[in-house]
One Martini backbone bead per residue (centre of mass of N, CA, C, O) as a GRO file, in nm:
protein
   69
    1MET     BB    1   0.083   3.732   1.471
    2ALA     BB    2  -0.080   3.624   1.209
    3ARG     BB    3  -0.307   3.400   1.114
    4LYS     BB    4  -0.323   3.150   0.888
    5HIS     BB    5  -0.530   3.070   0.610
    6GLY     BB    6  -0.629   2.742   0.480
    7MET     BB    7  -0.590   2.464   0.313
    8ILE     BB    8  -0.630   2.124   0.331
    9VAL     BB    9  -0.409   1.887   0.210
   10PRO     BB   10  -0.412   1.593   0.089
   11VAL     BB   11  -0.235   1.290   0.157
   12GLU     BB   12  -0.076   1.047   0.006
   13LYS     BB   13  -0.020   0.732   0.050
   14VAL     BB   14   0.265   0.508   0.065
   15TYR     BB   15   0.159   0.317   0.295
   16LEU     BB   16   0.010  -0.008   0.353
   17SER     BB   17  -0.190  -0.211   0.492
   18THR     BB   18  -0.340  -0.502   0.466
   19SER     BB   19  -0.633  -0.393   0.480
   20GLU     BB   20  -0.588  -0.172   0.263
   21VAL     BB   21  -0.512  -0.364   0.032
   22MET     BB   22  -0.773  -0.525   0.033
   23LYS     BB   23  -0.944  -0.278  -0.049
   24TYR     BB   24  -0.786  -0.178  -0.300
   25LEU     BB   25  -0.810  -0.485  -0.446
   26ASP     BB   26  -1.034  -0.671  -0.360
   27CYS     BB   27  -0.904  -0.892  -0.147
   28SER     BB   28  -0.728  -1.128   0.004
   29GLU     BB   29  -0.487  -1.220   0.225
   30ASP     BB   30  -0.379  -1.459   0.059
   31PHE     BB   31  -0.312  -1.299  -0.197
   32ILE     BB   32  -0.106  -1.111  -0.067
   33ARG     BB   33   0.084  -1.332   0.032
   34GLU     BB   34   0.148  -1.440  -0.249
   35LEU     BB   35   0.277  -1.181  -0.359
   36ARG     BB   36   0.495  -1.168  -0.141
   37ASP     BB   37   0.623  -1.459  -0.179
   38LYS     BB   38   0.678  -1.380  -0.501
   39ALA     BB   39   0.782  -1.081  -0.521
   40LEU     BB   40   0.547  -0.866  -0.647
   41ILE     BB   41   0.567  -0.706  -0.373
   42SER     BB   42   0.637  -0.463  -0.153
   43PHE     BB   43   0.780  -0.481   0.186
   44TYR     BB   44   0.746  -0.415   0.547
   45ARG     BB   45   0.930  -0.504   0.857
   46PHE     BB   46   0.963  -0.462   1.168
   47GLU     BB   47   1.136  -0.515   1.424
   48ASN     BB   48   0.950  -0.707   1.634
   49SER     BB   49   0.711  -0.740   1.411
   50THR     BB   50   0.390  -0.816   1.246
   51LYS     BB   51   0.378  -0.571   1.086
   52ILE     BB   52   0.274  -0.480   0.753
   53TRP     BB   53   0.408  -0.291   0.479
   54TYR     BB   54   0.297  -0.139   0.175
   55GLU     BB   55   0.379  -0.031  -0.135
   56LYS     BB   56   0.187   0.144  -0.346
   57ALA     BB   57   0.368   0.152  -0.599
   58SER     BB   58   0.396  -0.158  -0.619
   59ILE     BB   59   0.097  -0.217  -0.662
   60ASP     BB   60   0.060  -0.043  -0.917
   61LYS     BB   61   0.272  -0.196  -1.082
   62PHE     BB   62   0.132  -0.469  -1.074
   63ILE     BB   63  -0.125  -0.380  -1.218
   64GLN     BB   64   0.018  -0.293  -1.485
   65LYS     BB   65   0.130  -0.585  -1.550
   66CYS     BB   66  -0.187  -0.693  -1.579
   67LYS     BB   67  -0.240  -0.568  -1.835
   68VAL     BB   68  -0.413  -0.638  -2.132
   69ILE     BB   69  -0.471  -0.339  -2.304
   0.00000   0.00000   0.00000
């Protein structure tokens, strides 16, 4: 069977870590915690883990809600 050659298509991330959200929004960890505590963005935490994952779509939705014009 001949091997197929093709392009590797980048996949957009669906979930971001805290450090990725900080870079994405150019903000502090405290600001992200405030958004999380006020239920302004969605997040996931696995059982018995301290790692938190944020839904990128939720962050984008929050940004759109803040649109001024």
